[in-house]
N, C-alpha and C positions, 0 to 999 in steps of 0.2 A: 045506605047499602053498606057492609058489612065492608071491608077490605078483603082480598084474596089472602092466603099465606104467604111471604116474604121467600122470593128464594136467596139458598143461602149458594156457599162458596162447595158448599162441601156436597148438595145437592149437584152442582149440573159439572167439579171437577173430577175424571175418573183419573187418581195419578199417571199409570203405567200411558193411555193412551196421549194426558195432558204435557209429559215430559215428552215422546218421540214429539207435537203439535208441533212446543217450544220451538226443540232445536230446527226443524224441518222449519218453520220459520225463520230461524236467526239467521239462518243460513245463505235461502231467499234475499232478505233483507239486504246481506252486508256487501258494498260496494266489492267490498276486499276481498272479501270471498267470489266475486262476480265479474271483476277483472284480473284472478288470476296475480293478483301478488300473493295473496293464501290458497292453501292449496292443501285438501283434504286426505287423509294421508291415512289410508288403513291401516297401516303397518303400523306406526305411532295409537292411531286406535285402541290398538291389539297391546302398549304396554304396557295405557291407561287402566286399561280391564284386569292386567296387577299390580300388584305392587312395589311401591319404593316409590321416591319423592323426587328424583334422576336415572334418563334413558340412554343405555350407549347405544352411539346408529352410527354403528362402522360401518363404514364404503371405502372402492377401490383410489386410488389416486390415477390420475393420469399417465398416461406412463412419459419418464423425459425424453425430449430432447436426444437423444446425446446421435449420434452421428453414425451413420449408415455403412453396411460395411460393400464394398467394394465383386461383385459376384467375377470368378476368372475362371480360364478353362483348364488351371495345373491339372494332370494328374493327380495331384494329393486331395485327396475331395474340402481338406481341412487349411487355415491359415499359418501362416508359416511361420508369422511370431507365436503364435500357441505351439507349436509341435515343436521347435528350435524351447518352446521354456519346458515341454513335458518330458521330450528327449534328454533332459536334466536331471529327471531326478534318477529315478527307482530302474530302469531300463527295458519301462512297458514303452509301446507301442505310441509312435511319434501324434499317430493319426488322431485327434480325440476334439473333437466340437467348439471350436472357439466363443469366447464364453457369452452364455444369452445373456441377457440384459434381466436384470430387476424390477416389478408392479409391486408399487407401495400400496399401507394399507394410511384410513385415517379415523380416526375414534371422531366424531361430533357427538353431544351432550345435549339433550332436552332436559327440563324441567317441569314436576308439571305443576298446575294451579288450580289448585282446590277454590274456589267462587259459591258465594249462596246472597240470598237476600228476599225480606218478608214484607207482606204487603196486610194488610187489615181492609176487614170487610165495609170499613168507614170510602178507604179510597178509592174501592172498586162498587161505589155503592152506587152510582147512572151507570157503569157496564153493567152490572147486573140489570141496566132494564132493557137493554140490549137484545136482538129477536134469536141469539146465538150465547146465549151466556160465558161456553167453554170459552167457544171462536174469538169473542170480546175479549174475554181477559186473558187468553194464548196470547191473541195477537199484541195489546200493551206489553203484558211480559217478558216478548219473541224483542220492540224495539227497546225496552231494556240493555237485555241482554247484546242484541247487537251492539250498541254504543259501548257495551263493559269491555264485551270484543274486541272494537275496534278502539278501543283505550290502552286497553293491553297492547295490544299491537304494536304500538306509536310507542308504547313506554319501552318493549323490548325493544326497536331499535333508536331507541336513543341512546340505547343502553348498548349496544352494536355503533354507534356515530367512538361516546364516549371514547370506550377504548381502542376504535379505531384511531382519534387524533389521537389517544396516549401511546399507543407503541407501532401504531403503523404508519406515519408518517403525516396520517390524512387521510388519502391517498382514497377513497368513497370523491370527495366532497371538491365544486369549485364556486368559491368565497368573491362575489361580486360588492361586498356590501361595505368598500370603505370606513368613513368615518365617519361621515356624515353624508348626507341625500343628492344627488347629482342625477337629474334627471334622464333619464336612457343610460342608464352609464353603473350606475348601483341599483337598479330597479330588475325585473326580470324581463329578460328577449329571448329568444330566440337563438342567441351570437349565445348567448352565458349558460340557454341550457346543451344547446349542443355542447358549446366547454365541460358543459359538466357531463355530458356523455363521455364525450371522449377519452375521462379516466380509462372509460370501459375498453378502449382499446379499438381493435375492427370487431371486436365484441359487444362495441354503440346500441347495434341494432335490436338486439335479443331483450331489451329495456322501452315495454309493451306498454308500461301506465303510468304518471305522475302522480302523485296525490299533495295536495297543495293548503292553504289555508284561504277563506273567503278573500280575503285582502289580497294575496296573490292572485286567484280565477279573477275576483275583478279589475283585476291590470291587465292580465293576460285578454281580456275582453274589450276595454278601451282599446289595446293594442291591435284588436282586431284579430289574434290566432288561431281563437279558438274553430272551431267546427265541430257538427252533430250529424249525426246516424240516430235510427232508429234503433232499441232492439229487440231480440229475438219475435219480442212480440206485435213490435210496430207501434206501444206502446207508449213506452217511453221517446224520449232521443238524448242518447250520452252525450256528451261534451266529449271531443276530441284534441289534444295536438300534436302538432307534424305525426298522425296516424295513435298517439299514442292514447289509451282513457283514461283521461282525467276526476281524480279522485277528491271534493270539496271537503276538507276538512276541520271544525277549528280547534280540532283539538293536537292542530300540527302546531310546532313546537316555534317558538315568535318572543323576542325582547326587544323593547325600544324600536321597534321598527322595521325594525329585523326579524325575519322570515326565514323557516326552513319549507324547502319540493324536495323530495323525495321521487325518486324514480326506479320505478323494480322492473324485474323480469317477470318471465313468469315460473313462478314454483317458485319465487327464491324465500320464500317459508313455507315451511311445513305447517299442516294444523292439525291435532288430531284433539279429538270429543271425545269421552272417557264417560259414563256414567259413573255416579256416587250410585256408595247403595243407597239410599230415597232418594232420590231427586225432588220426589214432591210430595210434601203434605198438607191438610188442613187441620192448626186446631185449632177447636173451642171451646171459649172461654164464658165460660154461664155465669161467674159472677161480675163481668164485666161488664161498665155503663153502667153500675146501680143495679146490677141483676136482667141487665135489656141481653148483655151476652153479647159478643164479639167474633170472630174466628178469621184467622192467620194464617195466611199462604205460606208455602214456605218452596222456595223451588235455586236450585243446588247445579253448579255445573264444575264441569272437570274438564282446561283444556291441554293443550303442550303448542305452544306457541312458539317455533322452531327458527330460525334462521338459519340458511342452509349455509353450511360451513367453519361455522362457527361452536362453541364449547363453554354448555354453562358450566362456571368453575365460582358461583359466589357460594354464601351462608344462606340458604333461607331454613323457616321454620315447617315444619312436617305438612301444613297444607302446602306450602309455598310461597314465593315470594313475592309479598308489595307493588300494584307500579309506579310509587314512590314511593318516601320518604325519610326518614335520618337514618336508616336501621344499617346504612355504607351497603344492603345485602341487595336491594330490589332490583328492578328488572332494569330502570333505565339508569342503571353504574359503571361506572368503565370497570372496575372490579367484579363482576358477574359475569365479563364476556370473554373469550378473545377466539379471536378468528386462530382455525386450522388448517383451512387451503391457505395456501403459497400462494397459490398464482389472485393475484388482483384481481383480471379478469372473467376469474373463474366465479365470484360473487356478484350477481345478478341486481344490484343494487349502485346508483348515482345519487347523491346528492348536491344540491344548487342554495344556495346562503346569501339572499337578495337585502334594501334595503329601501323598500316601500313609500318614505314620505323621511 
């Protein structure tokens, strides 16, 4: 019996629907977003909808901790020192308000990341056998973008840490790694974790999630430090440590058995998702495969991964910075970022560095 007609990518992918579906799945699958380490920000979505490579993100500073005035029942409604100063002037009334304090502003700067990838029908052949081909393809593409979003997130914070180490005395970090491994001293422990959180001072309880390499997670389990709680559906048990959600990712920085573990507070990173001019398209190439034909699925993404309290100060091409490289203006470079929040505890982030073997 003759075989039926082949199902093509262009037969099942409706670009507008496909793009939205992939974006939705990407957010659902990302533990970074689910844990609150990165929070979707409609304001940044709106900025990505416009032009420009970078965006100013203004905010108000907190009020300074100025000494408060002591109230009194004087018949003069204003402060004596202020009245005297005014009386020495042009002869106007000595009764004027005491000097009010000011509130300052801060400008953070975000940067646009424009990314794309393509896949040929050959690599999707098995997927096309599924009962719902478009959903199957979208599911595979969403997993890809989830991993890439997580990689860009890690690179961004690597750059922030590099800037902090170079310019802010490394006050985000507790490093217990030492020169060589000592069991119970240089490896992950509750004590080392809490000392890292203490870099936040009395705001340490704002840290609600910790991101670790699988080697560190293994140490946490060996030390019986992990508890599990069900997710909202009861289908997945989420690992937690001292009440913080644990996100395991082997993209976490490590070298020579020295590992970084990062702690975040909710909303430490603002995430914007934009829409490229043509987010999804399928290219049909009839001459490929010696005339048998080929289809290529193109998918494009635009993000702004912004670490709160920081400004992008690097120089990048119009497509935005790469995650890492040799250009000197990538996401993971110290020269690409600057902390603009003046108080350490305003940055809901801390880092623990351990040696695991």
